C-alpha positions as CSV (number, residue, x, y, z in Angstrom):
1,M,-55.6,173.6,102.3
2,G,-58.2,172.1,99.9
3,L,-60.6,173.8,97.6
4,Q,-64.0,174.8,98.8
5,K,-65.8,174.2,95.5
6,P,-65.9,171.1,93.3
7,I,-65.9,173.0,90.0
8,H,-62.2,172.2,89.3
9,F,-63.0,168.7,88.3
10,L,-64.4,170.2,85.0
11,L,-60.9,171.3,84.0
12,H,-59.7,167.9,83.0
13,L,-62.6,167.3,80.6
14,S,-62.1,168.0,77.0
15,Y,-64.2,171.0,75.8
16,S,-66.2,168.8,73.4
17,H,-67.4,166.9,76.5
18,L,-68.4,169.8,78.6
19,S,-71.9,169.8,77.2
20,Q,-72.3,166.1,78.3
21,I,-71.9,166.9,82.0
22,T,-75.1,166.1,83.9
23,G,-76.3,167.6,87.1
24,P,-75.9,171.0,88.6
25,T,-72.7,173.0,87.9
26,V,-71.1,174.9,90.7
27,I,-69.3,178.1,89.7
28,F,-66.2,179.1,91.5
29,A,-67.7,182.5,92.3
30,S,-65.0,184.0,94.5
31,M,-61.2,183.9,94.8
32,L,-60.0,184.2,98.3
33,F,-56.6,183.1,99.5
34,K,-58.2,180.1,101.3
35,D,-59.7,179.0,97.9
36,V,-56.3,178.6,96.4
37,I,-54.6,175.2,96.9
38,G,-51.6,175.2,99.3
39,Q,-49.0,177.9,99.0
40,Q,-49.3,179.1,102.6
41,E,-46.0,180.9,102.7
42,V,-46.7,182.8,99.5
43,K,-50.2,183.8,100.8
44,Q,-48.7,185.1,104.1
45,H,-46.0,187.1,102.2
46,L,-48.6,188.7,99.9
47,A,-50.9,189.6,102.8
48,E,-48.0,191.2,104.8
49,M,-47.0,193.2,101.7
50,V,-50.4,194.9,101.8
51,Q,-50.8,195.2,105.6
52,Q,-47.3,196.6,106.0
53,N,-47.6,199.0,103.1
54,R,-44.7,197.4,101.2
55,L,-46.5,196.9,98.0
56,S,-44.3,197.2,94.9
57,H,-46.0,198.7,91.8
58,A,-45.1,195.7,89.6
59,L,-45.1,192.1,90.7
60,L,-44.3,189.0,88.6
61,F,-46.0,185.8,89.8
62,L,-43.7,183.1,88.4
63,G,-44.9,179.6,88.7
64,K,-45.0,176.5,86.5
65,E,-48.2,175.1,85.0
66,G,-50.6,173.9,87.7
67,S,-48.9,175.6,90.6
68,G,-51.6,178.1,91.1
69,A,-49.9,181.3,90.0
70,L,-53.0,182.7,88.3
71,P,-55.4,181.9,91.1
72,L,-53.0,183.5,93.6
73,A,-52.7,186.6,91.4
74,L,-56.5,186.8,91.1
75,A,-57.0,186.4,94.8
76,F,-54.4,189.0,95.5
77,A,-55.9,191.4,92.9
78,Q,-59.3,191.0,94.4
79,Y,-57.9,191.5,97.9
80,V,-56.2,194.8,97.0
81,V,-59.1,196.4,95.1
82,S,-61.6,195.4,97.8
83,Q,-59.7,197.2,100.6
84,P,-61.6,200.2,102.0
85,P,-60.4,203.5,100.4
86,A,-58.5,206.0,102.5
87,P,-60.8,208.8,103.7
88,V,-61.0,212.0,101.7
89,P,-59.5,215.0,103.7
90,V,-61.9,217.9,104.2
91,A,-61.2,221.6,105.2
92,D,-61.3,222.4,108.9
93,L,-62.1,225.7,110.6
94,F,-58.5,226.8,110.6
95,G,-57.9,226.5,106.9
96,G,-56.0,223.2,107.1
97,F,-57.1,219.8,106.1
98,T,-58.1,216.9,108.3
99,A,-59.8,213.5,107.8
100,M,-63.3,212.9,108.9
101,E,-62.2,209.7,110.6
102,P,-59.0,207.7,111.0
103,A,-57.8,205.8,108.0
104,P,-59.2,202.2,108.0
105,A,-56.9,199.3,108.7
106,F,-56.3,196.8,106.0
107,V,-58.8,194.0,106.2
108,H,-57.6,190.4,106.7
109,P,-57.6,188.2,103.6
110,D,-60.2,185.8,105.1
111,E,-62.5,188.7,105.9
112,I,-62.4,190.6,102.7
113,A,-65.4,188.8,101.3
114,T,-67.6,190.7,103.8
115,L,-66.9,194.0,102.0
116,P,-69.3,195.3,99.2
117,A,-66.4,195.9,96.8
118,F,-65.4,192.2,96.9
119,Q,-68.7,191.2,95.4
120,R,-67.8,193.1,92.2
121,A,-64.2,192.0,92.4
122,S,-65.1,188.3,92.8
123,Q,-67.2,188.5,89.6
124,L,-64.3,190.2,87.8
125,I,-66.5,193.3,87.1
126,H,-64.9,195.7,89.5
127,P,-64.2,199.0,87.5
128,D,-60.6,199.2,88.9
129,L,-59.7,195.6,88.1
130,H,-58.3,195.1,84.6
131,F,-57.1,192.1,82.7
132,S,-54.8,191.3,79.7
133,Y,-54.1,187.9,78.1
134,P,-53.3,186.4,74.7
135,V,-56.1,186.7,72.2
136,I,-56.8,185.9,68.5
137,P,-58.5,187.8,65.7
138,K,-62.2,186.9,65.5
139,K,-62.0,187.5,61.7
140,S,-59.4,188.4,59.2
141,G,-58.2,192.0,59.6
142,D,-59.3,192.3,63.2
143,K,-57.0,194.0,65.8
144,P,-58.3,192.2,68.9
145,V,-57.7,193.4,72.5
146,S,-58.4,191.6,75.7
147,S,-61.7,193.5,76.4
148,D,-63.2,191.9,73.3
149,Y,-63.0,188.6,75.2
150,I,-63.8,189.7,78.7
151,S,-67.0,187.6,78.9
152,N,-65.1,184.5,77.8
153,W,-62.3,185.3,80.3
154,R,-64.7,185.6,83.2
155,E,-66.2,182.3,82.4
156,F,-62.8,180.6,81.8
157,V,-61.4,181.9,85.1
158,E,-64.5,180.8,87.0
159,Q,-64.5,177.3,85.6
160,F,-60.8,176.6,84.9
161,P,-58.6,178.7,87.3
162,Y,-55.7,176.2,87.0
163,G,-55.9,176.0,83.2
164,N,-53.0,176.9,81.0
165,V,-52.8,179.1,77.9
166,Y,-53.6,176.1,75.6
167,D,-56.8,175.6,77.5
168,W,-57.7,179.3,77.2
169,L,-57.0,179.4,73.4
170,Q,-59.1,176.3,72.9
171,F,-61.8,177.8,75.1
172,I,-62.1,180.8,72.7
173,G,-62.0,178.6,69.6
174,A,-58.4,179.4,68.5
175,E,-57.8,175.8,67.3
176,N,-54.3,176.1,65.7
177,K,-54.1,179.9,65.8
178,Q,-51.4,181.5,67.8
179,G,-52.5,183.8,70.6
180,N,-50.8,187.2,71.1
181,I,-50.7,190.2,73.3
182,T,-50.5,192.9,70.6
183,A,-49.4,196.5,70.2
184,D,-53.1,197.5,70.2
185,E,-53.5,195.7,73.5
186,C,-50.5,197.6,75.0
187,N,-52.1,200.9,73.8
188,D,-55.4,199.9,75.4
189,I,-53.6,199.1,78.7
190,I,-51.9,202.5,78.7
191,K,-55.3,204.2,78.1
192,K,-57.1,202.3,80.9
193,L,-54.4,202.8,83.5
194,S,-54.1,206.6,82.7
195,L,-57.7,207.1,84.1
196,K,-58.4,207.7,87.7
197,S,-59.6,204.9,89.8
198,F,-63.4,204.7,90.2
199,E,-63.9,203.1,93.6
200,S,-60.7,201.5,95.0
201,E,-57.5,203.0,96.3
202,Y,-55.7,201.0,93.6
203,K,-56.1,200.3,89.9
204,V,-54.9,196.7,89.3
205,L,-53.9,195.1,86.0
206,V,-53.5,191.3,85.9
207,L,-51.4,190.5,82.8
208,W,-51.5,186.8,82.2
209,M,-48.7,185.2,80.1
210,P,-46.4,188.1,79.4
211,E,-44.4,185.5,77.4
212,Y,-46.8,186.4,74.6
213,L,-45.7,190.0,74.6
214,G,-43.4,190.6,71.6
215,K,-41.2,193.6,71.2
216,E,-44.4,195.6,71.3
217,G,-44.3,195.1,75.0
218,N,-41.7,197.8,75.2
219,K,-44.6,200.2,74.8
220,L,-45.4,199.4,78.5
221,L,-41.9,200.1,79.9
222,K,-42.5,203.7,80.9
223,L,-45.9,202.9,82.4
224,I,-44.4,200.1,84.4
225,E,-41.4,202.1,85.6
226,E,-43.3,205.3,86.4
227,P,-47.0,204.3,86.8
228,P,-49.7,206.7,87.9
229,P,-50.2,206.8,91.7
230,N,-51.6,203.6,93.2
231,T,-51.4,201.6,90.1
232,L,-50.5,197.9,90.5
233,F,-49.2,195.6,87.7
234,L,-49.5,191.8,88.4
235,L,-47.8,189.8,85.7
236,V,-48.4,186.0,85.8
237,A,-45.9,183.8,83.9
238,E,-44.7,180.3,83.6
239,N,-41.3,180.8,81.8
240,E,-39.0,183.6,82.9
241,E,-36.8,183.1,79.9
242,L,-39.5,184.1,77.4
243,I,-40.3,187.4,79.1
244,L,-38.8,190.6,77.7
245,P,-35.7,191.4,79.8
246,T,-36.7,195.1,79.9
247,I,-40.0,194.2,81.5
248,L,-38.5,191.5,83.8
249,S,-36.1,193.9,85.3
250,R,-38.9,196.3,86.3
251,C,-40.8,193.7,88.4
252,Q,-40.5,192.3,91.9
253,L,-40.4,188.5,91.6
254,I,-42.9,186.4,93.5
255,K,-41.9,182.7,93.0
256,I,-44.7,180.2,93.2
257,P,-43.4,176.7,94.0
258,L,-44.9,173.5,92.8
259,L,-47.7,172.3,95.0
260,E,-46.9,169.8,97.7
261,N,-48.4,166.3,97.3
262,K,-50.5,166.5,100.5
263,D,-52.1,169.8,99.3
264,V,-53.0,168.2,95.9
265,E,-54.3,165.1,97.6
266,Q,-56.5,167.2,99.9
267,A,-57.8,169.2,97.0
268,L,-58.7,166.1,94.9
269,L,-60.6,164.6,97.9
270,Q,-63.0,167.6,97.6
271,I,-64.0,166.3,94.1
272,P,-67.1,164.0,94.3
273,N,-66.5,160.2,94.1
274,T,-62.7,160.5,94.5
275,S,-61.4,157.7,96.8
276,P,-58.5,158.4,99.1
277,D,-56.3,155.8,97.3
278,T,-56.9,157.5,94.0
279,A,-56.2,160.9,95.4
280,R,-53.0,159.8,96.9
281,Q,-51.9,158.0,93.7
282,V,-52.7,160.9,91.5
283,A,-51.0,163.4,93.8
284,G,-47.8,161.3,93.7
285,I,-47.8,161.2,89.9
286,C,-48.6,164.8,89.0
287,E,-45.5,166.3,90.5
288,G,-47.2,169.3,92.0
289,N,-49.2,170.2,88.9
290,Y,-52.9,170.5,89.8
291,R,-53.9,170.8,86.2
292,E,-52.1,167.5,85.5
293,A,-53.7,166.0,88.5
294,L,-57.2,166.7,87.2
295,Q,-56.3,165.1,83.8
296,L,-54.9,162.1,85.6
297,L,-58.0,161.8,87.7
298,Q,-60.1,161.7,84.5
299,H,-58.2,158.6,83.4
300,A,-57.9,157.0,86.8
301,E,-60.1,154.2,85.7
302,E,-57.7,153.3,82.9
303,D,-55.7,150.2,83.4
304,W,-52.3,151.8,82.6
305,Q,-50.5,148.9,84.3
306,S,-51.8,146.3,82.0
307,L,-51.1,148.5,79.0
308,L,-47.5,149.0,80.2
309,R,-47.1,145.3,80.8
310,E,-48.3,144.7,77.2
311,W,-45.8,147.3,75.9
312,L,-42.8,145.9,77.8
313,N,-43.6,142.4,76.6
314,A,-43.9,143.6,73.0
315,I,-40.5,145.3,73.4
316,L,-38.6,142.5,75.1
317,K,-40.3,139.4,73.8
318,G,-42.8,140.0,71.1
319,G,-40.7,141.5,68.3
320,P,-41.7,144.0,65.6
321,T,-45.2,142.5,65.0
322,S,-46.2,142.9,68.7
323,Q,-44.7,146.4,68.8
324,I,-46.7,147.5,65.7
325,K,-49.8,146.1,67.3
326,F,-49.2,148.1,70.5
327,T,-48.4,151.2,68.5
328,E,-51.7,151.0,66.7
329,E,-53.5,150.5,70.0
330,I,-51.9,153.5,71.8
331,T,-52.3,155.8,68.9
332,K,-56.1,155.4,68.9
333,M,-56.2,156.7,72.5
334,G,-55.5,160.3,71.5
335,R,-52.9,162.7,72.7
336,E,-54.1,163.3,76.3
337,K,-54.3,159.7,77.2
338,Q,-50.9,159.0,75.6
339,K,-49.4,161.7,77.8
340,Q,-51.0,160.3,80.9
341,F,-49.7,156.8,80.0
342,L,-46.2,158.1,79.7
343,R,-46.5,160.0,82.9
344,Y,-47.6,156.8,84.7
345,F,-44.6,154.9,83.4
346,I,-42.3,157.7,84.6
347,H,-44.0,157.5,88.0
348,L,-43.4,153.8,88.3
349,L,-39.7,154.1,87.2
350,E,-39.2,156.8,89.8
351,Q,-40.7,154.6,92.5
352,S,-38.5,151.7,91.4
353,V,-35.4,153.9,92.0
354,R,-36.8,154.9,95.4
355,I,-37.4,151.3,96.4
356,R,-33.8,150.5,95.6
357,I,-32.7,153.3,98.0
358,L,-35.3,153.3,100.8
359,G,-36.6,149.7,100.6
360,A,-40.1,148.6,99.5
361,E,-41.4,148.8,103.1
362,N,-40.8,152.5,103.2
363,I,-42.6,153.4,100.0
364,L,-46.3,154.3,100.1
365,L,-47.7,152.6,97.0
366,A,-50.6,150.3,96.3
367,D,-49.5,146.6,96.5
368,N,-49.9,146.0,92.7
369,E,-47.9,149.1,91.9
370,K,-45.2,148.2,94.4
371,D,-44.9,144.8,92.9
372,F,-44.7,146.2,89.3
373,A,-42.1,148.7,90.4
374,Q,-40.0,145.9,91.9
375,R,-40.2,143.9,88.7
376,L,-38.9,147.0,86.8
377,N,-35.9,146.8,89.1
378,K,-35.2,143.3,87.8
379,I,-35.1,144.3,84.1
380,A,-33.3,147.6,84.4
381,S,-30.5,149.1,86.4
382,V,-30.6,152.6,87.9
383,S,-28.7,154.1,84.9
384,Q,-31.1,152.3,82.5
385,Q,-34.1,153.6,84.4
386,H,-32.8,157.1,84.3
387,A,-32.3,156.7,80.5
388,L,-35.9,155.4,80.1
389,I,-37.2,158.4,82.1
390,D,-35.3,160.8,79.9
391,E,-36.7,159.2,76.8
392,L,-40.3,159.3,78.2
393,D,-39.9,163.0,79.1
394,K,-38.8,163.8,75.5
395,A,-41.7,161.8,74.1
396,S,-44.2,163.6,76.3
397,Y,-42.7,166.9,75.1
398,H,-43.1,165.9,71.4
399,I,-46.7,164.7,72.0
400,E,-47.5,168.1,73.4
401,R,-46.4,169.5,70.0
402,N,-48.5,167.1,67.9
403,A,-45.8,164.6,67.0
404,N,-47.0,161.7,64.9
405,G,-48.1,159.1,67.5
406,K,-47.2,156.0,65.4
407,M,-43.8,157.1,64.5
408,L,-43.1,158.3,68.1
409,F,-44.1,155.1,69.9
410,Q,-42.5,152.9,67.3
411,A,-39.2,154.7,67.6
412,L,-39.6,154.7,71.4
413,S,-40.1,150.9,71.4
414,I,-36.9,150.4,69.5
415,R,-35.0,152.8,71.7
416,F,-36.2,151.1,74.9
417,Y,-35.2,147.7,73.5
418,H,-31.6,148.9,73.0
419,I,-31.5,150.7,76.4
420,I,-32.6,147.6,78.3
421,Q,-30.6,145.1,76.3
422,N,-27.4,147.1,75.8
423,K,-26.0,148.7,79.0
424,S,-23.1,150.2,77.1
425,L,-25.6,152.3,75.1
426,V,-26.9,153.8,78.4
427,M,-23.4,154.6,79.6
428,A,-22.6,156.3,76.3
């Protein structure tokens, strides 16, 4: 299912460019299940948990970047706190207690927007909806908590629901500072959740990126294990291995799979001026990561194929001088474009392998890409192609961590030359 709002196209723009956007800006004002890309089975499971009263007190939404774990958790949190509260029992004539009227049935996810409570929940200002996320000190000596950044958080979530923690930290001006969920934040969570709910049947805490909880997170163990009545913890994470085992063991796991290509493609088509061919191509490259898809869409006009042809010619024919020239050229592009270029190369190599197995007529690619992929099959065997993909993955990882671009691409060029020219190296 595609998005209903075009705001997500803003995500792929660097923050320095946001001010250059012209025309009206649409804000993603609500978060219904139908606003979240794909994930139909997960949505159904979450709705049934509420409707069948099988709601665990602590859920861990675990999904890789761009899969929609945060939008799903937000939609679920808004769904829960917007439910009509159970009626308050009143004394009857015989000294017992009875309700004024039958308890209301749970409202369907697609109809929750009609309730008054959802209007506050959708703006992230509902008094029973709380948030926790990595933050930084605003000045030396500060002991920041999430509530210090709540205005920034509301704006970020409205504009960049598929953003990652790097996007968030840049959004609040962290630059190279490390975000944390601190002991002070844990104390603030305990204080907030010890209070009675104001309007809703539930108090809900959305804790984004529990990977940033250090050993201080053990402060929350008792609260998570024995929470006050009708208290719901929603933890949203990308890497299970970085979460404190003591917290992990107290949560019910909700796995969020990578998005299907057709769902990404449909979502991209909701973005103005996106052609069906571009949407299909980007969806095929991004591997179920919608954040990555938006970045790829930004650079869709780049002629990656010509740049790749230039690189391969420099590696196989041009020698050191041509390789250095290419390295200078790619380094000037900046980190994001370098990553997209490497991702494009990986995509073509993967398609080359698929063509070997399935035949070119069974692969849905633009003619120029299919031709290029078939040419790659002529210069590299399957084992060589897998070796190239492995090197490209490693290079992308190092670019993410601010590796020196010149050194990386020069080393990569030499490595590629040996992989393609020396099959024994690949086998080793």
